[in-house]
N, C-alpha and C positions, 0 to 999 in steps of 0.2 A: 433266603426268604424275601419275597417281594412285597411291595406295598400297593395300595390302591392308587396312590398318586402316580407311581410309575406306570401303572396300567392305563390311567387316563391320558398321560403324556404320550405313551406309545400308540394308543388308539387314535388320538388326535393326529399324530404323525402319520400313521398308516392311512387314514382317510385322506389327509392332505396329499400324501404321496400318490395315491390313486388318481386324485383330481389333477395333480401336476403331470403325471404320466399321460393322462388323457389329453391335456393341453398340448404336450409335446408331440403326441401321436397326430393330433390334428394339424399341428404346425408343419410336421415333416411328411404328412400324408402316408402314415403307416398304420397298421391295424393294432399293433401291440408293442409294448416295451419301448416307449418313446424316449425314456431317459437313456437307455442303452444306445439307441439309434443316434441320439444327439451327441453322446460321447464318441461314437464311431465317426460321425461327421467332423467333430472337433479334432479327432486324431488324424483324419485324412489331411487336414491343412495345418497341422501342428507347427511345422517348421517355419512356415511363412508368417503365420498369424501371431504366434506368441511374442515375437519381437515388437510388433506394432500395436497389439491390444494388451494393455497392462494386466487386465484381470483374467486373461486366458487360463493360466495355470491354476489360479485360485478357484475359478468356476469348475474346471475339469476335476480338480481334487474334491470339491464339495459334491459334485454330482456322483462321483465314484463312492464317496462316503455314505451319502443318503441312499444310494441304490443298494449298497452292501447292508446297511441297516434294515432296509425293507426286505431284502432277501432273507436275512436272518430271522426276521419276524414271520415271514411267509413260510419258510421251510421248517420252522419250529426249532431252529438252532438256538434261538433265544426266545424266552417266554415274555409275554406282554407284561407280566408282573415284575420282571427284572429291569434294572436300569439300563436304558439304551441310549439316551441322549436327552437333549433339552428341547424346549419349545422353539428355540432359535432356528431349528431346521425348518419348522413350519413357516415361520416368518420369512426365512430366506427363500423358500419356494414361492411364497406369495409375491415377494419383491421381484423374483426372477420372472414370474408370469407378467408382472407389470412391465418389465423390461422387454419381454417378448412382444407385448402389445404396442410398445413404443418403438419397436425395431432397434432396441439398444442392447440386445443380448450379443454375446461374442460372435455367433455365426452371422447375425444380421450385419454387425460391424464389418466382419470379414468380407461379406459379399459386396460391400461398398468400396473396398480397396481394390486397386488394380495391381496385381502381382505379376506383371509380364516380365519375363526374363529379358533383360536388356543386353544386347550384344555390344560389347565394347569394341570400338574401332581401333584397329592397330595403327601403327605409324604410317605404313604405306597407304592405307585407306584414307587417313587424314591428309596425307600429302596429295593424293589424287583429288580429293575434295577441294583442297585449297587451289590447285591448278585449274580445276574445272570452272571456277568462278570467273 
C-alpha cells in the first residue's frame, strides 16, 4: 500500500530526471536517452579516467541507479505510490547539472587530461641518445 508522500517524491524525481536527461542530450548532441549516452561515454574511457578522477566510479554508479529508478517508473515495474527513493536524487541531478555548466563533471575533466601512451625507451635507445649529444 503506497502513500501520497511517495507519489509526490516519485513525481518530483520523474520530472527532474526528464529535465536532467534533456540537459545531457543537449550536452552530448543526441536526441534521446542522454543519461545512457553519458554512461556509455564514461564506460569508453573507464580504464584511464577512473584512476585520475576520484568521483568517476561514484558518478557512474549514481547515474546507473537513477536511470534504473526512472526505467522502473516508466515501464510500470514500480508504481508511483510505492517507495522508490528520496529527494536526494533530485538534488544530486541539480548539482550535477551545475557541474556540467562549470565543466567540472567527470567527462569534462577527462577531456582536459592527456592520456597519451608513452613509449619507454630501452637501454639501447638511452645509450644511443647519450652518445648522440
